[in-house]
C-alpha positions as CSV (number, residue, x, y, z in Angstrom):
1,M,12.6,29.1,1.9
2,D,10.4,32.0,0.6
3,D,7.9,31.7,3.4
4,V,10.6,32.2,6.1
5,P,10.6,35.8,7.5
6,T,13.6,37.8,6.3
7,D,15.0,38.3,9.7
8,M,14.8,34.5,10.4
9,R,16.4,33.3,7.3
10,G,19.9,33.2,8.8
11,V,18.5,31.2,11.8
12,H,16.7,28.8,9.5
13,L,19.8,28.3,7.4
14,A,21.9,27.7,10.4
15,Q,19.5,25.0,11.6
16,M,19.8,23.3,8.2
17,I,23.6,23.5,8.3
18,K,23.7,22.0,11.8
19,G,21.1,19.4,10.9
20,Y,23.6,16.5,11.1
21,W,24.2,17.3,14.8
22,L,20.5,16.3,15.4
23,S,20.8,13.3,13.1
24,Q,23.7,11.9,15.2
25,I,22.0,12.7,18.5
26,V,18.9,10.7,17.3
27,G,21.1,7.9,16.0
28,T,23.0,7.7,19.2
29,L,19.9,7.6,21.4
30,A,18.7,4.7,19.2
31,R,22.0,2.7,19.2
32,L,22.3,3.0,23.0
33,D,18.7,1.9,23.6
34,I,18.1,5.0,25.7
35,A,14.4,5.2,24.8
36,D,13.9,1.6,25.9
37,H,15.6,2.4,29.3
38,L,13.4,5.4,29.8
39,A,10.2,3.7,28.6
40,H,8.8,2.8,32.1
41,A,10.0,5.7,34.3
42,P,12.2,8.7,34.2
43,L,15.9,8.2,35.2
44,D,18.7,10.4,36.4
45,S,21.5,10.6,33.9
46,D,24.0,8.8,36.2
47,A,21.7,5.8,36.6
48,L,21.1,5.7,32.9
49,A,24.8,6.0,32.1
50,D,25.5,3.1,34.4
51,G,22.7,1.1,32.8
52,I,24.0,1.6,29.2
53,G,27.7,1.4,30.1
54,C,28.6,5.0,29.1
55,D,30.4,7.9,30.7
56,R,28.2,9.7,33.2
57,Q,29.1,13.3,32.2
58,A,28.9,12.6,28.5
59,T,25.5,10.9,29.0
60,Y,24.2,13.9,30.8
61,R,25.4,16.2,28.0
62,L,23.7,14.0,25.4
63,L,20.4,14.0,27.3
64,R,20.6,17.8,27.7
65,A,20.9,18.2,23.9
66,A,18.2,15.6,23.3
67,A,15.9,17.5,25.6
68,Y,16.5,20.7,23.5
69,A,15.5,18.6,20.5
70,G,12.3,17.4,22.2
71,L,13.3,13.7,22.4
72,V,13.4,13.7,26.3
73,S,12.2,16.1,28.9
74,P,13.9,17.2,32.2
75,V,11.7,16.3,35.3
76,P,12.3,17.0,39.0
77,D,15.2,15.4,40.8
78,A,17.5,15.8,37.9
79,R,15.8,13.0,35.9
80,F,14.9,12.7,32.3
81,A,11.6,11.4,30.9
82,L,10.8,10.1,27.4
83,T,8.6,12.4,25.3
84,P,6.1,11.2,22.7
85,L,8.6,12.0,20.0
86,G,11.4,10.1,21.7
87,N,9.0,7.2,22.2
88,L,9.3,6.5,18.5
89,L,12.9,5.4,19.2
90,R,11.8,2.5,21.3
91,S,12.5,-0.9,19.8
92,N,8.9,-2.2,20.0
93,A,6.8,1.0,20.0
94,P,4.0,1.3,17.4
95,G,5.4,3.3,14.5
96,S,9.0,2.8,15.8
97,M,11.7,4.5,13.7
98,R,14.6,3.2,15.8
99,N,16.1,1.1,13.1
100,L,15.8,3.9,10.5
101,A,17.6,6.2,13.0
102,I,20.4,3.6,13.4
103,A,20.7,2.8,9.7
104,L,20.7,6.3,8.3
105,T,23.3,7.6,10.8
106,A,25.6,4.5,10.5
107,P,28.7,4.4,8.2
108,G,26.8,2.7,5.3
109,H,24.7,5.9,4.7
110,W,26.6,8.5,6.7
111,L,30.0,8.2,5.1
112,P,28.9,8.3,1.4
113,W,26.8,11.4,2.2
114,G,30.0,13.1,3.4
115,R,31.1,13.0,-0.3
116,L,28.0,14.5,-1.8
117,T,30.1,17.2,-3.5
118,E,32.1,14.4,-5.3
119,A,28.9,12.6,-6.3
120,V,27.6,15.8,-7.9
121,R,30.9,16.6,-9.5
122,W,31.4,13.2,-11.1
123,G,27.8,11.9,-11.2
124,E,28.9,8.7,-9.4
125,R,27.9,7.0,-6.2
126,Q,30.4,7.3,-3.4
127,T,29.9,3.9,-1.6
128,A,33.1,2.3,-3.0
129,A,35.2,5.4,-2.2
130,T,34.0,5.4,1.5
131,L,33.0,1.9,2.3
132,G,35.3,-0.2,0.0
133,H,32.2,-1.9,-1.4
134,D,28.9,-1.3,-3.1
135,L,26.2,-0.7,-0.5
136,F,24.5,-4.2,-0.4
137,D,27.9,-6.0,-0.5
138,Y,28.9,-3.7,2.5
139,Y,25.7,-4.7,4.3
140,E,26.4,-8.4,3.7
141,A,29.9,-8.0,5.2
142,N,28.6,-5.9,8.1
143,R,25.6,-7.9,9.3
144,C,24.6,-5.8,12.3
145,E,24.3,-2.7,10.2
146,G,22.7,-4.6,7.4
147,S,20.1,-6.0,9.8
148,A,19.3,-2.4,11.0
149,F,18.8,-1.3,7.4
150,T,16.6,-4.3,6.6
151,A,14.6,-3.7,9.8
152,A,14.1,-0.1,8.9
153,M,12.7,-1.1,5.5
154,V,10.3,-3.5,7.4
155,E,9.2,-0.7,9.6
156,H,8.4,1.4,6.6
157,S,6.6,-1.4,4.8
158,T,4.6,-2.1,8.0
159,A,3.3,1.5,7.9
160,I,1.9,1.1,4.4
161,A,1.3,-2.6,4.0
162,D,-2.5,-2.7,4.6
163,A,-3.1,0.4,2.5
164,V,-1.1,-1.1,-0.4
165,A,-2.9,-4.5,0.0
166,S,-6.3,-2.8,-0.3
167,M,-5.2,-1.2,-3.6
168,I,-4.2,-4.5,-5.3
169,D,-6.8,-6.9,-6.6
170,T,-5.7,-10.5,-6.0
171,S,-9.1,-12.1,-6.6
172,K,-7.8,-13.8,-9.7
173,V,-4.3,-14.4,-8.5
174,E,-3.0,-17.8,-7.3
175,H,0.7,-17.0,-6.6
176,V,2.3,-13.7,-5.7
177,V,6.1,-13.2,-5.7
178,D,7.7,-10.4,-3.6
179,I,11.0,-9.4,-5.2
180,G,13.4,-8.3,-2.6
181,G,10.7,-8.6,0.0
182,A,12.9,-8.5,3.1
183,S,10.8,-9.9,6.0
184,G,7.7,-10.2,3.8
185,T,5.6,-7.4,5.3
186,I,3.8,-6.5,2.0
187,I,3.2,-10.1,0.9
188,A,1.9,-11.0,4.4
189,A,-0.7,-8.3,4.1
190,L,-1.8,-9.7,0.7
191,L,-1.9,-13.2,2.1
192,R,-4.0,-12.1,5.0
193,K,-6.4,-10.3,2.7
194,N,-6.8,-13.3,0.4
195,P,-6.7,-16.7,2.3
196,A,-6.5,-18.6,-1.1
197,L,-3.3,-16.9,-2.1
198,S,0.2,-18.5,-1.9
199,G,3.5,-16.7,-2.3
200,T,7.2,-16.6,-2.6
201,I,9.7,-14.1,-1.3
202,L,12.9,-13.7,-3.4
203,E,15.8,-12.4,-1.3
204,R,19.6,-12.3,-1.1
205,A,21.0,-15.3,0.7
206,D,22.0,-13.2,3.7
207,V,18.5,-11.8,4.2
208,A,16.5,-15.1,3.4
209,P,16.8,-16.6,7.0
210,R,15.3,-13.5,8.5
211,A,12.4,-13.7,6.0
212,R,11.8,-17.4,6.9
213,A,11.7,-16.6,10.6
214,A,9.3,-13.7,10.1
215,L,6.9,-15.8,8.0
216,A,7.0,-18.5,10.7
217,E,6.3,-16.0,13.4
218,L,3.3,-14.7,11.4
219,G,2.0,-18.2,10.9
220,L,2.4,-18.0,7.1
221,A,5.2,-20.4,6.5
222,S,2.9,-23.0,5.0
223,R,1.6,-20.5,2.4
224,C,4.7,-18.6,1.5
225,R,8.2,-19.9,0.8
226,V,11.5,-17.9,0.7
227,A,13.8,-18.4,-2.3
228,A,17.4,-17.2,-2.0
229,G,18.5,-15.8,-5.4
230,D,19.5,-12.9,-7.6
231,F,16.8,-11.0,-9.4
232,F,19.3,-10.0,-12.1
233,R,19.5,-13.7,-13.1
234,S,16.0,-14.9,-12.7
235,V,12.8,-14.7,-10.6
236,P,10.3,-17.4,-9.6
237,E,7.2,-17.9,-11.7
238,G,4.1,-16.1,-10.5
239,D,0.8,-14.4,-11.4
240,L,1.7,-11.2,-9.6
241,Y,5.1,-9.6,-8.8
242,I,5.6,-7.0,-6.1
243,L,8.7,-4.8,-6.2
244,K,8.8,-2.2,-3.4
245,Y,11.7,0.3,-3.5
246,I,13.6,-2.0,-5.9
247,L,13.9,-0.2,-9.2
248,H,14.9,3.2,-7.6
249,D,18.2,1.4,-6.5
250,W,19.2,0.7,-10.1
251,D,20.0,2.5,-13.4
252,D,17.7,1.9,-16.4
253,E,19.8,-0.9,-17.8
254,R,19.7,-3.0,-14.6
255,S,16.1,-2.1,-13.8
256,A,15.1,-3.3,-17.3
257,K,16.9,-6.5,-16.7
258,I,14.9,-7.1,-13.5
259,L,11.6,-6.2,-15.3
260,R,12.5,-8.5,-18.3
261,N,13.0,-11.4,-15.9
262,C,9.6,-10.7,-14.4
263,A,8.0,-10.4,-17.8
264,R,9.5,-13.8,-18.9
265,A,8.4,-15.6,-15.7
266,L,5.0,-14.0,-15.5
267,R,2.0,-16.4,-16.0
268,R,-0.7,-15.6,-18.5
269,R,-2.7,-12.4,-17.6
270,G,-0.2,-11.7,-14.8
271,R,0.8,-8.3,-13.5
272,V,3.8,-6.4,-12.1
273,I,3.3,-4.0,-9.2
274,L,5.9,-1.4,-8.4
275,I,5.8,0.6,-5.2
276,E,7.9,3.7,-5.7
277,W,8.2,7.5,-5.5
278,L,7.0,9.4,-8.5
279,M,8.9,12.5,-9.4
280,P,6.5,15.2,-10.6
281,E,6.5,15.6,-14.4
282,D,6.2,19.4,-14.2
283,G,9.2,19.9,-11.9
284,Q,7.1,20.8,-8.8
285,L,8.8,20.5,-5.4
286,S,8.6,17.0,-4.0
287,P,10.2,14.9,-1.2
288,A,11.1,12.5,-3.9
289,A,13.9,14.9,-4.8
290,L,15.6,14.2,-1.5
291,S,15.4,10.4,-2.1
292,D,16.8,11.0,-5.6
293,V,19.9,12.6,-4.1
294,N,20.2,9.7,-1.7
295,M,20.3,7.4,-4.7
296,L,22.9,9.6,-6.3
297,V,25.2,9.2,-3.3
298,L,24.6,5.6,-2.4
299,L,23.5,3.6,-5.5
300,P,23.4,3.7,-9.3
301,G,19.6,4.4,-9.2
302,R,17.3,7.3,-9.3
303,E,13.7,8.4,-8.7
304,R,11.6,8.5,-11.9
305,T,8.6,10.3,-13.3
306,R,5.5,8.4,-14.5
307,S,6.6,8.8,-18.1
308,Q,10.1,7.5,-17.3
309,F,8.5,4.4,-15.7
310,A,6.3,3.9,-18.7
311,E,9.3,4.0,-21.0
312,L,11.3,1.6,-18.8
313,L,8.4,-0.8,-18.7
314,R,7.8,-0.6,-22.4
315,A,11.5,-1.4,-23.1
316,S,11.0,-4.5,-20.9
317,G,8.0,-5.9,-22.7
318,L,5.5,-4.4,-20.2
319,Q,2.9,-1.6,-20.3
320,L,2.0,0.9,-17.6
321,D,-1.7,0.4,-16.8
322,R,-2.3,2.7,-13.9
323,T,-0.8,4.5,-10.9
324,T,-2.4,5.1,-7.5
325,E,-1.0,7.4,-4.8
326,T,-0.9,6.1,-1.2
327,D,-1.3,8.3,1.9
328,A,2.5,8.1,2.3
329,C,3.1,9.9,-1.0
330,L,4.3,6.6,-2.6
331,H,2.6,5.3,-5.8
332,V,1.4,1.8,-6.6
333,I,2.3,1.4,-10.3
334,E,0.5,-1.4,-12.1
335,A,1.9,-3.0,-15.3
336,S,1.1,-5.9,-17.5
337,P,2.6,-7.6,-20.6
338,V,2.2,-5.6,-23.8
339,Q,0.9,-8.5,-25.8
340,I,-2.3,-8.8,-23.7
341,R,-3.5,-5.3,-24.5
342,G,-7.2,-5.4,-25.4
343,A,-7.5,-9.0,-24.3
């Protein structure tokens, strides 16, 4: 980076090279529930090791490294305490990132990223080469890891749900459909905002039971149903479709198929809402570039610019009406059927 002092560039680059060490330390703390064990009081490493069923010396070495990373802190009597940063690895802490730490350092993400060179050389995702399956088929076969990934997406949706709901006008909407809505965090925010609204979550069969349980826990089961299905085949009828982080998983052909299904099932004067990264049109630096490489490694998708979304929507019988940026640097992209222009 140009703003790093010349004499520190080697140190900075070394930190980047060794970044995966920290990733796996964070992931291991999450998988072993160490933050939960330290939540109420500091513990010495031996007591913690016994509590989590791990080797005592290895646990101490992990904690010492985690202390260097700022996740725990040494305190008197050879104990370790949880720091505010480490608190985000607790299972039920506000803003928890525990499931994200587990999912992104587990084989489903970790192994394909080890073949980034091959992904760049051939322009192909590396999930089949490393996992033996495409990513979502792998998650269906590996339910624990798939659950962690789904929960990570829920955590992210929770952080933005109210802000997104405030940007979407549902005053003239009767039925909203959340395509690939996992545990329904976004649709739940819309239902809370508008008590007259009803909804449907469309999800894979392996995720649908979790969505039903979440809706029941939120007291929304009477207003929102869960349909198990395949958005490449069809989607339920609705006035408003919500697709968060869906199209960036897929290439233009498959994304257009999803959008065409939405356009066909959309009721009169309906809308389609995409919640996605937007790549800058002018090539400016953006965190979306990192997500784009993640798509290169894992899936057939990509991050897109506003004009690329407009073209994709147009090819699907829709028009891009407006985009609004959220505080999380995501964009709410609103579209409607082409034939109602000027109506």
